[in-house]
C-alpha positions in Angstrom: 2.5 6.5 -20.0 1.9 3.0 -18.8 -0.9 2.4 -16.3 0.4 2.8 -12.7 1.3 -0.4 -10.9 0.0 -0.8 -7.4 1.2 -3.4 -4.9 -1.3 -4.5 -2.4 -0.2 -6.4 0.8 -3.2 -7.6 2.8 -3.5 -10.9 4.6 -7.4 -11.1 4.5 -8.3 -12.5 1.1 -11.7 -10.9 0.9 -10.4 -7.5 1.5 -7.4 -8.0 -0.8 -9.7 -9.2 -3.6 -12.0 -6.2 -3.1 -9.1 -3.8 -3.3 -7.6 -5.5 -6.4 -11.0 -5.4 -8.1 -11.6 -1.8 -7.2 -8.3 -0.6 -8.5 -8.4 -2.7 -11.6 -11.8 -1.2 -12.4 -10.2 2.2 -12.0 -7.6 1.3 -14.6 -4.6 0.4 -12.5 -2.3 -2.5 -12.9 -2.3 -4.5 -9.6 -0.1 -7.0 -8.0 -1.1 -8.5 -4.6 0.6 -10.4 -1.9 -0.6 -11.9 1.5 2.0 -10.6 3.9 4.7 -8.0 4.6 7.6 -10.3 3.8 6.2 -11.0 0.3 5.5 -7.2 -0.1 9.2 -6.4 0.4 10.2 -9.1 -2.1 7.6 -8.1 -4.7 8.4 -4.4 -4.4 12.0 -5.0 -5.2 11.0 -7.2 -8.1 8.3 -5.0 -9.8 9.1 -1.5 -8.5 5.4 -0.4 -8.0 4.3 3.2 -8.2 2.4 2.8 -4.9 2.1 0.3 -2.1 -1.1 -0.3 -0.2 -0.3 -2.2 2.9 -2.2 -3.6 5.8 -0.6 -3.0 9.2 -1.2 -6.3 10.9 0.0 -9.2 8.8 1.7 -12.5 9.5 5.5 -13.1 8.9 6.2 -9.3 8.8 3.9 -6.5 9.8 3.2 -3.6 7.6 5.4 -1.4 9.8 8.4 -3.8 9.5 7.9 -4.0 5.7 7.7 -0.2 5.5 10.8 0.2 7.5 12.7 -2.3 5.3 11.5 -0.7 2.1 12.3 2.8 3.2 15.9 1.7 4.2 16.4 0.3 0.7 17.7 2.7 -1.9 15.8 0.9 -4.7 12.4 1.1 -2.9 12.6 4.1 -0.5 10.8 6.5 -2.8 7.7 4.4 -3.4 4.8 6.0 -1.5 3.3 3.6 1.0 -0.3 3.9 2.3 -1.2 1.8 5.4 -4.6 0.1 5.6 -5.8 -0.5 9.1 -9.0 -1.2 11.0 -7.4 0.2 14.1 -7.4 4.0 14.0 -5.6 4.7 17.3 -3.6 7.8 17.0 -0.4 6.1 18.2 -0.7 3.6 15.3 -1.2 6.4 12.8 1.8 8.3 14.2 4.0 5.2 14.1 3.0 4.6 10.4 3.7 8.2 9.5 7.0 8.3 11.4 8.1 5.3 9.4 7.6 7.3 6.2 4.1 6.3 5.1 2.3 8.7 2.8 -1.1 8.1 4.4 -3.2 6.0 6.7 -6.5 4.6 5.3 -8.9 3.2 7.7 -10.9 0.0 7.0 -13.7 -0.3 6.2 -13.5 2.2 3.4 -15.7 3.0 0.4 -14.0 1.6 -2.7 -14.4 4.8 -4.7 -12.9 6.8 -1.9 -9.8 4.5 -2.1 -9.5 4.9 -5.8 -9.8 8.7 -5.5 -7.0 8.8 -2.9 -4.8 6.5 -4.9 -5.3 8.8 -7.9 -4.4 11.9 -5.8 -1.2 10.3 -4.4 -0.1 9.1 -7.8 -0.6 12.6 -9.3 1.3 14.1 -6.3 4.2 11.8 -7.1 4.1 12.5 -10.9 3.1 8.9 -11.6 -0.2 9.8 -13.4 
């Protein structure tokens, strides 16, 4: 089985690079984009096994991108995990209602992120 492909959509470059580095170190193939609009485009292009997406991004929020991807037959089964510094329950609920698999709060420990990504990929039969 090829290594799972993970799409990361995060507008803050430092955070994006940390996530890319962390997941590559854990043996995943990673593609990264700076906003929700690019995430939708890239997801349709590369069909990733999992999408990690920031909630607040320019051009298209994580929520809007999630809604778009879940409405598209080609991408609707890709698990989406939201990354957010804002842990208000209403935000978490919104994300879950849109079909997100999980909500991961920033800042996070890199190995905790890798572990969760592993668990989700196993759950979806991608690992």
